[in-house]
LUMROSE-667172 format. One record per residue (C-alpha): residue in three letters; x, y, z. Coordinates in steps of 0.05 Angstrom, whole numbers, plus 32768, in hexadecimal, padded with zeros to 4 digits. Layout:
LUMROSE-667172
<"ALA",<X,Y,Z>>
...
***
This chain:
LUMROSE-667172
<"MET",<7EBF,8A13,86F8>>
<"ASP",<7EC6,89CB,86E2>>
<"TRP",<7E7D,89B8,86D6>>
<"GLY",<7E90,896E,86D0>>
<"ILE",<7EA5,896E,8719>>
<"VAL",<7E65,8992,872E>>
<"VAL",<7E3A,8960,8708>>
<"ALA",<7E60,8926,8727>>
<"ILE",<7E56,8941,876E>>
<"ILE",<7E0B,894E,8761>>
<"LEU",<7E02,8907,8746>>
<"ALA",<7E27,88EA,8782>>
<"ILE",<7DF9,8911,87B2>>
<"VAL",<7DBA,88FC,878C>>
<"PHE",<7DD1,88B3,878C>>
<"PHE",<7DDF,88B7,87D7>>
<"ILE",<7D9B,88D4,87E7>>
<"ALA",<7D78,88A1,87B9>>
<"THR",<7D9C,8868,87DC>>
<"ILE",<7D86,8880,8821>>
<"VAL",<7D3D,8889,880A>>
<"LEU",<7D3C,8844,87E9>>
<"THR",<7D5B,8823,8826>>
<"LEU",<7D28,8843,8855>>
<"ARG",<7CEE,8830,8827>>
<"LEU",<7D05,87E8,8823>>
<"SER",<7D0D,87E5,886E>>
<"ARG",<7CC5,87FA,8878>>
<"ARG",<7CAC,87B3,8873>>
<"LYS",<7C9A,877B,88A2>>
<"LYS",<7CD5,874C,88A7>>
<"PRO",<7CC7,8713,88D8>>
<"VAL",<7D06,86EA,88E1>>
<"TRP",<7D1F,86B3,8910>>
<"ALA",<7D60,868E,8920>>
<"SER",<7D73,8657,8950>>
<"ILE",<7DAE,8635,8971>>
<"THR",<7DAC,85EE,898E>>
<"ASN",<7DD9,85CE,89C1>>
<"LYS",<7DD8,8586,89DB>>
<"ILE",<7DCE,8585,8A27>>
<"ILE",<7DD5,853A,8A34>>
<"GLY",<7DCC,84F9,8A0E>>
<"LEU",<7DDA,84AF,8A0A>>
<"ASP",<7E0B,8495,89D5>>
<"THR",<7DF9,845A,89A9>>
<"ASP",<7E25,842B,89D1>>
<"ALA",<7E07,843E,8A14>>
<"PRO",<7DF1,8401,8A3D>>
<"ALA",<7DA6,83F4,8A3E>>
<"GLU",<7DA5,83FA,8A8A>>
<"LEU",<7DB9,8444,8A85>>
<"LYS",<7D7B,846F,8A84>>
<"LEU",<7D6D,84BA,8A7E>>
<"PHE",<7D2E,84DC,8A96>>
<"PHE",<7D12,8521,8A8E>>
<"ALA",<7CD9,852F,8ABF>>
<"GLU",<7CCE,84E4,8AC6>>
<"LYS",<7CCC,84DC,8A7B>>
<"PRO",<7D02,84AE,8A5C>>
<"VAL",<7D2D,84D0,8A28>>
<"ARG",<7D6D,84BF,8A03>>
<"ASP",<7D85,8506,89FB>>
<"ALA",<7D73,854E,8A09>>
<"TYR",<7D81,858D,89E1>>
<"ARG",<7D7A,85D7,89F1>>
<"THR",<7D66,8603,89B7>>
<"ILE",<7D64,864E,89BE>>
<"PHE",<7D42,8674,8986>>
<"ILE",<7D31,86BD,8979>>
<"PHE",<7CF5,86D8,8953>>
<"PHE",<7CF1,8722,8943>>
<"ASN",<7CDC,8756,8910>>
<"LYS",<7D18,876E,88E8>>
<"GLY",<7CED,879F,88C0>>
<"ARG",<7CD7,87E5,88D3>>
<"GLU",<7C8D,87D9,88C7>>
<"PRO",<7C6A,87BE,8906>>
<"ILE",<7C4D,8778,8907>>
<"ARG",<7C0C,8776,892E>>
<"LYS",<7BE6,873B,894B>>
<"ASN",<7BAF,8743,8916>>
<"ASP",<7BE4,873D,88DF>>
<"VAL",<7BF0,86F4,88F0>>
<"ALA",<7BC5,86CE,88BD>>
<"GLU",<7BE2,868A,88CF>>
<"ASP",<7BFF,867A,8914>>
<"ILE",<7C4B,8680,8918>>
<"ALA",<7C6D,8641,892F>>
<"ILE",<7CB4,8624,8935>>
<"HIS",<7CB3,85D9,8926>>
<"PHE",<7CE2,85A6,8944>>
<"LYS",<7CDC,856D,8912>>
<"GLY",<7CE5,8527,8931>>
<"ALA",<7CF0,8542,8977>>
<"ASP",<7CC9,8540,89B9>>
<"ILE",<7CC4,8583,89DC>>
<"LEU",<7CD2,8574,8A25>>
<"GLN",<7CB0,85B0,8A46>>
<"GLN",<7C8D,85F1,8A36>>
<"PRO",<7CBB,8625,8A16>>
<"VAL",<7CD9,865D,8A3F>>
<"ILE",<7CDD,86A5,8A2A>>
<"LEU",<7D24,86B8,8A3B>>
<"LYS",<7D22,8700,8A23>>
<"PRO",<7CEB,872A,8A02>>
<"SER",<7D00,876C,89E2>>
<"LYS",<7CCE,878E,8A10>>
<"GLU",<7C93,8777,8A3B>>
<"ALA",<7C60,87A0,8A14>>
<"ILE",<7C62,8771,89D8>>
<"LYS",<7C46,8739,8A04>>
<"PHE",<7C6E,8704,89E0>>
<"SER",<7C5B,86BC,89F1>>
<"ALA",<7C6C,8676,89DB>>
<"LYS",<7C4B,8633,89E7>>
<"GLN",<7C54,85EB,89D2>>
<"ILE",<7C23,85CE,899F>>
<"VAL",<7C1D,8588,8982>>
<"LYS",<7BF9,857D,8940>>
<"ASP",<7BFC,853C,891A>>
<"GLU",<7C39,8526,8943>>
<"ASP",<7C5C,8567,8931>>
<"ASN",<7C7B,8589,896E>>
<"ALA",<7C7F,85D4,8967>>
<"ILE",<7C82,8615,898E>>
<"GLU",<7C4B,8646,897D>>
<"LEU",<7C5C,8690,8984>>
<"SER",<7C2E,86CB,8991>>
<"PHE",<7C34,8715,89A1>>
<"HIS",<7C0C,8756,89A2>>
<"TYR",<7C3B,877B,8973>>
<"LEU",<7C83,877D,895C>>
<"ASP",<7CA4,87BF,894B>>
<"TYR",<7CE9,87C2,892A>>
<"ASN",<7D18,8790,894C>>
<"ASP",<7CE1,877A,897C>>
<"GLY",<7CDB,8731,898D>>
<"ALA",<7CF3,86FE,89C0>>
<"VAL",<7D26,86C7,89CF>>
<"VAL",<7D07,8684,89E0>>
<"GLU",<7D25,8645,89FF>>
<"VAL",<7D0D,85FF,89ED>>
<"LEU",<7D23,85BD,8A0C>>
<"HIS",<7D18,8581,89DE>>
<"THR",<7D33,853F,89C5>>
<"LYS",<7D5B,853A,8985>>
<"SER",<7D3A,855E,894A>>
<"GLN",<7D44,854D,8902>>
<"LYS",<7D37,8594,88EC>>
<"ILE",<7D1D,85D6,8909>>
<"THR",<7CEE,85FB,88DA>>
<"HIS",<7CB7,8630,88DD>>
<"SER",<7C71,863C,88C4>>
<"GLY",<7C41,8677,88C5>>
<"ASN",<7C28,86B0,889B>>
<"ILE",<7C29,86FB,88AA>>
<"ILE",<7C01,872C,8880>>
<"GLY",<7C2F,875F,885F>>
<"ALA",<7C6E,8735,8867>>
<"ASP",<7C8B,8710,882C>>
<"ARG",<7C9D,86D5,8858>>
<"ILE",<7CBA,86C1,889B>>
<"ARG",<7D05,86B6,8892>>
<"GLY",<7D36,868B,88B8>>
<"ILE",<7D78,86B1,88BB>>
<"GLY",<7DA6,867A,88D3>>
<"GLU",<7DC8,866F,8916>>
<"PHE",<7DB5,869B,8951>>
<"LEU",<7DF4,86BE,896A>>
<"PRO",<7DE1,86F4,899B>>
<"PRO",<7E09,8735,898E>>
<"ARG",<7E48,8740,89B6>>
<"PRO",<7E70,877F,89C5>>
<"LEU",<7E9E,8795,898E>>
<"GLU",<7EE0,8783,89AF>>
<"LEU",<7F1C,8799,8987>>
<"ARG",<7F47,875C,899A>>
<"ARG",<7F10,872C,8983>>
<"LEU",<7F05,8751,8942>>
<"LEU",<7F50,8752,8932>>
<"ARG",<7F53,8707,893F>>
<"GLU",<7F14,86F3,891A>>
<"TYR",<7F1B,8722,88DE>>
<"ARG",<7F66,872A,88D5>>
<"ILE",<7F61,871D,888A>>
<"PHE",<7F31,8757,8882>>
<"TRP",<7F5D,8785,88AB>>
<"LEU",<7F98,8772,887F>>
<"LEU",<7F70,8783,8841>>
<"GLY",<7F5C,87C4,8862>>
<"ILE",<7FA5,87D8,886F>>
<"LEU",<7FB6,87C9,8827>>
<"GLY",<7F79,87F0,8810>>
<"ILE",<7F8C,882C,883A>>
<"ALA",<7FD2,882B,881E>>
<"PHE",<7FB6,8829,87D8>>
<"PHE",<7F86,8862,87E9>>
<"VAL",<7FBF,888E,8803>>
<"MET",<7FE8,887F,87C5>>
<"MET",<7FAC,8893,8798>>
<"LEU",<7FA1,88D2,87C2>>
<"VAL",<7FEA,88E8,87BD>>
<"THR",<7FEE,88DC,8772>>
<"ALA",<7FA9,88FB,8762>>
<"GLU",<7FAC,8935,8732>>
<"ASP",<7F65,8950,8735>>
<"VAL",<7F27,8950,8761>>
<"LEU",<7F06,8916,873C>>
<"GLU",<7F40,88E8,874C>>
<"VAL",<7F3C,88FC,8795>>
<"LEU",<7EF1,88EE,8795>>
<"PHE",<7EFD,88AA,8774>>
<"ALA",<7F31,8899,87A9>>
<"LEU",<7F01,88AD,87E0>>
<"ALA",<7EC8,8884,87C2>>
<"TYR",<7EF8,8848,87BD>>
<"PHE",<7F0B,8850,8806>>
<"LEU",<7EC2,8853,881E>>
<"ILE",<7EAF,8816,87F6>>
<"LEU",<7EEB,87F1,8812>>
<"VAL",<7ED8,8803,885A>>
<"ILE",<7E91,87E9,884E>>
<"LEU",<7EA9,87A8,882F>>
<"ILE",<7EDB,879C,8867>>
<"SER",<7EA9,87A9,889E>>
<"MET",<7E70,877F,8881>>
<"PRO",<7E85,873C,88A2>>
<"THR",<7E8B,875E,88E5>>
<"LEU",<7E4B,8787,88DF>>
<"ARG",<7E23,874B,88C8>>
<"ARG",<7E37,8723,8905>>
<"TYR",<7E2C,875A,8938>>
<"ILE",<7DED,877D,891E>>
<"LYS",<7DC7,8740,8903>>
<"PHE",<7DA0,873A,8944>>
<"PRO",<7D84,8771,8971>>
<"LYS",<7DAF,8788,89AB>>
<"TRP",<7D7D,8772,89E0>>
<"SER",<7D86,8729,89CB>>
<"GLY",<7DCF,872B,89E2>>
<"THR",<7DB9,8733,8A2B>>
<"VAL",<7D96,86F0,8A2F>>
<"GLU",<7DA4,86C9,8A6F>>
<"LYS",<7D81,8696,8A9A>>
<"LYS",<7D8D,867E,8AE1>>
<"GLY",<7DBB,8643,8AE0>>
<"ALA",<7DCD,864E,8A97>>
<"GLN",<7E0A,866F,8A78>>
<"ARG",<7E01,86B4,8A5A>>
<"LEU",<7DFA,86B5,8A0F>>
<"SER",<7E17,86FA,8A05>>
***
């Protein structure tokens, strides 16, 4: 018996188990995150005649924007109402919020997610509240407002390092093969070359260690190739891809 191979296999198993345990332990944290996407609904250009006016509910405006944002717990440790040490708010710097926000989609009714407009020191913001947020629990919220210089957040949750903004809100879509081939053709090309190299290594391997090395190379390659796709499609919870509103186009 080749004890070198046995030791290598045992170390590989130990490393695999340790990786799973560490991943699960790190995921047992509170991870409040949010993301937003903003679209201009209507507006007046700089060269528009002075006689041309826009109104929203009898209030004169020069433009109107629709921001949809999501707030949810990406960690596996629940966030409870009593954990909120400082109210959570999404701030629309330099903008006027035109009406109270609308909850487009909560992950489930039991979390009792709510949002309301607040104004403090001429700062327009949306304050969020909930009873609890389990893993991937949260809600998608719609806000109508005038042009904003920047959208930021504030708040403090006990047990969470911080509240993180994770970029643009792109609700997950089905994994359609045609779209993936079109959007990630360079990664598929690298994958084909990698598979060819893997087969060549497998054919020319002279012992078990070389076969194991070729297999490890192949698994690492698959993970690297799939990362761009996985990041796009699992970044947000599945329920957020079903958002729709009467008179509005589906986001999913």
